[in-house]
C-alpha angles and dihedrals in degrees: 000000000000127000087250089065090065113080112231116259120238092254090052093048090051095047091052091046092053089056095046093046097054111130095020109130101169141027133223105197127201110225107211107059097014105050103010137017124195087351093303123110116255112240111265095015096112091047092050091053092048090051091052088051094047091050095043091238107158114238139166136185114246112192139165090208103127106166093091140029126259090256092058092044091053090050092048092048090048090053088053092055095261109116110204127156118230093242088062092063125088109188136178087247095051092049092048090047091049089050099053091039089058096046106029108024097143098033129091118256137191114220122185103202142121114278097255091048089056090068088076086069095057112151095024123107109253126184118229117231090256093051092047091053093060114112095233095045117134129180135178092231143004113219120195126195138142096322096164107183090010090073091094124150089251096052093046088052089053092051091049093050092047092049088048088054092057107273117153110251115229124176121191088213143325101231112162098206144341141204118255133165087264092054134255110355129194110250133209096271089085093060094044092049089049093056090045089054097050096041095038088225131119119234120230102242115214099180130066129343093025121108088232090064097051093044088055089049092052090047090051091050091050089053093049092050094051102044098259099322125115103231102153088229093134118062129203089250091060094052122083120202109214112202148146095221112083096199108033097035109024105030094035090055092048091052089052094052101260127115116262117221119186122206124194096218097094143043103314124073143164098310091055091044092056092047099048090052097046104038121099109287088008126151134186119243115267090239135004125209138170091238146332089282093069092044093055092043089055094054116102120209 
């Protein structure tokens, strides 16, 4: 029997994590699979956040959840015993809204998203579904997120027509599926890829694993660490993305210059870990932990 047949002991895991986390000053935490799973809090997550607060370690929540606004997410996390302010959340919705606000502040937009998520676009000119369906409709950009029941044949046809007429194509994310209390559910990526196929255009993705998402996460952590100012005192290399998705979270962060920390408390396991490390262009996570609890315990301050 080889040494690899013996599971690592908690003390050994912590010792290795302390080595792997040297130089990390701030954490970007995935929500699903790190803090909650199937809408229930993961054991130890609340205590881990409290420990980060007590030790003044900057952290933000980075999530591709795009069904709801950050305000609603913060409220839902609070009900689950995870007190997180809305300004600590970086979401695929908020990054998409920030992007179009910077570039198309005065122009009409067509956003396929759930009603609550649309509140992130407050102050911008959004076409209704009826307006978007008009033959002469024109917009600066089509933005696609988790639209749920809004993904109707009519609305998809409107998005297709507007894109053919020259609109910029923005996708909040391209997630394939996610875990819910009802089981595995189809995610928005299927609709984004469908529009890419018929228009022969690639969408600009603002959620994970895009560089834009992780850059926004680092910027937000910098503001949190400096009391609301942007000082550039925290670099990407000093931030660790903690996630359960080896491609969207871990590899995406690594490509953007952050550390990628994989936790086993979510959807990916040993099979995915072996694949991400061995596939072409693959790379192992910078650190591996059972959960967020061990990651926080390993951080020195």
